[in-house]
C-alpha positions in Angstrom: -17.1 -33.7 11.1 -20.2 -34.6 13.0 -22.8 -32.0 12.6 -25.6 -33.7 14.5 -25.4 -31.4 17.6 -25.3 -28.2 15.7 -28.0 -29.4 13.3 -30.3 -30.3 16.3 -29.6 -26.9 17.9 -30.4 -25.0 14.7 -33.5 -27.0 14.0 -34.7 -26.3 17.6 -34.3 -22.6 16.8 -36.5 -22.9 13.7 -33.9 -23.2 11.0 -34.0 -25.9 8.3 -30.6 -27.6 8.0 -28.9 -29.5 5.2 -25.3 -30.9 5.5 -22.9 -31.7 2.7 -19.5 -33.2 2.4 -18.2 -30.5 0.1 -19.1 -27.4 -1.9 -19.7 -29.5 -5.1 -22.5 -31.5 -3.4 -24.0 -28.3 -1.8 -24.0 -26.5 -5.1 -25.7 -29.4 -6.8 -28.4 -29.4 -4.1 -29.1 -25.7 -4.5 -29.1 -26.0 -8.3 -31.7 -28.8 -8.0 -33.8 -26.9 -5.5 -33.8 -23.6 -7.4 -35.0 -23.2 -11.0 -36.9 -20.4 -12.6 -36.6 -18.2 -9.6 -35.3 -14.7 -9.0 -32.2 -15.0 -6.7 -30.4 -12.2 -4.9 -27.0 -12.8 -3.4 -25.4 -11.1 -0.4 -21.7 -10.2 -0.4 -19.9 -13.4 0.3 -16.5 -14.9 -0.3 -18.1 -18.3 0.3 -20.6 -17.8 -2.6 -17.7 -16.8 -4.9 -15.5 -19.8 -3.9 -18.4 -22.2 -4.5 -19.2 -20.7 -7.9 -22.9 -20.4 -6.8 -23.7 -17.3 -8.8 -22.5 -18.9 -12.1 -24.2 -22.3 -11.3 -27.5 -20.7 -10.4 -27.5 -18.1 -13.3 -28.0 -20.9 -15.8 -31.7 -21.5 -14.8 -32.6 -18.5 -12.7 -32.6 -14.7 -12.8 -29.7 -13.7 -10.6 -28.7 -10.4 -9.0 -25.5 -9.8 -7.2 -23.7 -6.5 -6.7 -20.3 -8.3 -6.9 -21.2 -9.1 -10.6 -23.3 -6.1 -11.6 -22.0 -2.6 -11.3 -24.0 0.2 -9.5 -25.5 0.6 -6.0 -29.0 0.2 -7.4 -28.3 -3.6 -7.8 -28.6 -3.9 -4.0 -32.2 -2.7 -4.2 -32.8 -5.1 -7.1 -31.5 -8.0 -4.9 -34.0 -7.0 -2.2 -36.9 -7.7 -4.6 -35.8 -11.3 -5.3 -37.9 -14.2 -4.0 -34.8 -16.1 -2.9 -31.8 -14.8 -1.1 -28.4 -16.6 -0.7 -25.6 -15.4 1.5 -23.1 -16.6 4.1 -22.6 -15.5 7.7 -19.6 -14.6 9.8 -20.1 -17.2 12.5 -22.5 -19.8 13.7 -22.6 -21.4 17.1 -23.0 -25.0 18.2 -25.8 -23.7 20.4 -27.8 -22.6 17.3 -27.2 -18.9 16.9 -26.1 -17.1 13.7 -24.0 -13.9 13.7 -23.4 -11.6 10.8 -21.9 -8.1 10.4 -22.4 -5.6 7.6 -21.5 -2.1 6.4 -24.6 -1.0 4.5 -27.0 -3.4 6.2 -28.6 -4.6 2.9 -27.5 -8.2 3.6 -28.9 -8.1 7.1 -32.2 -6.6 6.0 -32.7 -9.5 3.6 -32.0 -12.1 6.3 -34.8 -10.7 8.4 -37.7 -10.1 6.1 -38.8 -10.0 2.5 -37.7 -13.1 0.6 -39.7 -16.3 0.3 -36.7 -18.1 1.6 -33.2 -17.4 2.7 -30.3 -19.8 2.4 -27.2 -19.4 4.6 -24.2 -21.3 3.1 -21.6 -21.9 5.9 -18.2 -23.6 5.9 -17.0 -25.6 8.9 -14.4 -22.9 9.7 -17.2 -20.5 10.8 -18.6 -22.9 13.5 -17.7 -22.0 17.1 -18.9 -23.2 20.4 -21.2 -20.5 21.8 -23.1 -17.3 21.0 -20.4 -15.1 22.5 -17.7 -16.9 20.6 -19.7 -16.4 17.4 -19.9 -12.6 18.0 -16.2 -12.5 18.8 -15.3 -14.4 15.6 -17.4 -12.0 13.6 -15.8 -8.9 15.1 -12.2 -10.0 15.5 -11.7 -12.4 12.6 -14.2 -12.0 9.8 -14.5 -8.2 9.9 -10.8 -7.5 9.8 -10.1 -10.1 7.1 -12.9 -8.8 4.9 -11.7 -5.2 5.4 -8.2 -6.3 4.2 -9.7 -8.1 1.3 -11.7 -5.0 0.3 -8.7 -2.8 0.6 -10.3 -0.4 3.1 -8.1 2.2 5.0 -9.5 1.2 8.4 -7.2 0.3 11.3 -8.2 -3.4 11.1 -7.1 -3.5 7.4 -3.9 -1.5 7.5 -2.7 -2.3 11.1 -0.1 -4.8 11.8 -2.5 -7.1 13.6 -5.9 -7.9 11.9 -8.3 -7.2 14.8 -11.1 -4.8 15.4 -10.1 -1.4 16.7 -13.8 -0.2 17.0 -13.0 2.7 14.6 -15.4 5.3 13.3 -14.0 5.7 9.8 -16.1 6.2 6.7 -14.9 2.9 5.2 -15.8 0.9 8.3 -17.5 -2.4 7.0 -18.9 -3.5 10.4 -21.5 -0.8 11.1 -24.4 -3.3 11.8 -24.4 -6.5 13.7 -27.2 -9.1 13.5 -27.6 -12.0 15.9 -30.3 -14.5 14.9 -31.2 -16.3 18.1 -34.0 -17.9 16.3 -35.1 -18.1 12.6 -37.3 -15.0 11.8 -41.0 -15.8 12.1 -42.0 -14.9 8.5 -38.8 -15.9 6.6 -38.2 -19.6 6.0 -34.4 -20.0 6.5 -32.2 -22.9 5.6 -28.6 -23.4 6.8 -26.4 -25.2 4.3 -23.5 -26.7 6.3 -20.5 -27.6 4.1 -17.7 -29.7 5.5 -15.0 -27.5 4.0 -13.3 -24.2 5.0 -15.1 -21.5 3.0 -14.8 -17.7 3.2 -13.7 -15.7 6.2 
């Protein structure tokens, strides 16, 4: 896949961009870049599929609520110098869209870490900002709700789509659209030429 157009758009919006042919190459790059750091991870199927937590735990202090029990671990992740997560969609015009339930992942994307890495598979790339928002709401949200076993309409209904519910288990309470990279948070998009996550 040719990533030159999306790379140019993201860089014009203030993001650093690195492209890789597969998750093995991307993992090797991050392992080389990060050693002796404190790294927090946002909830991400992509991170799990790539084995990033395990790879980076060898030479860093790592914090991830998917691997360490208790809600307080989300606060510990917020104190890390590096934050790694994925997103729900990214547009060819250079915008990033992500939805969240608690908002901890979105907060870290905006302010706090020395650097944020967004690891993104090719399946999350869409044409426009509006298409990115639609993908986050109608594809990623429902699929993640089903994965998590929530009792929301998108998870238990026959069709995996957003019903704009108000249930307590709703996982898409907050939506973040990054039109540009945050001013005080260096951000690097890791584009991987594989289908990863939802």
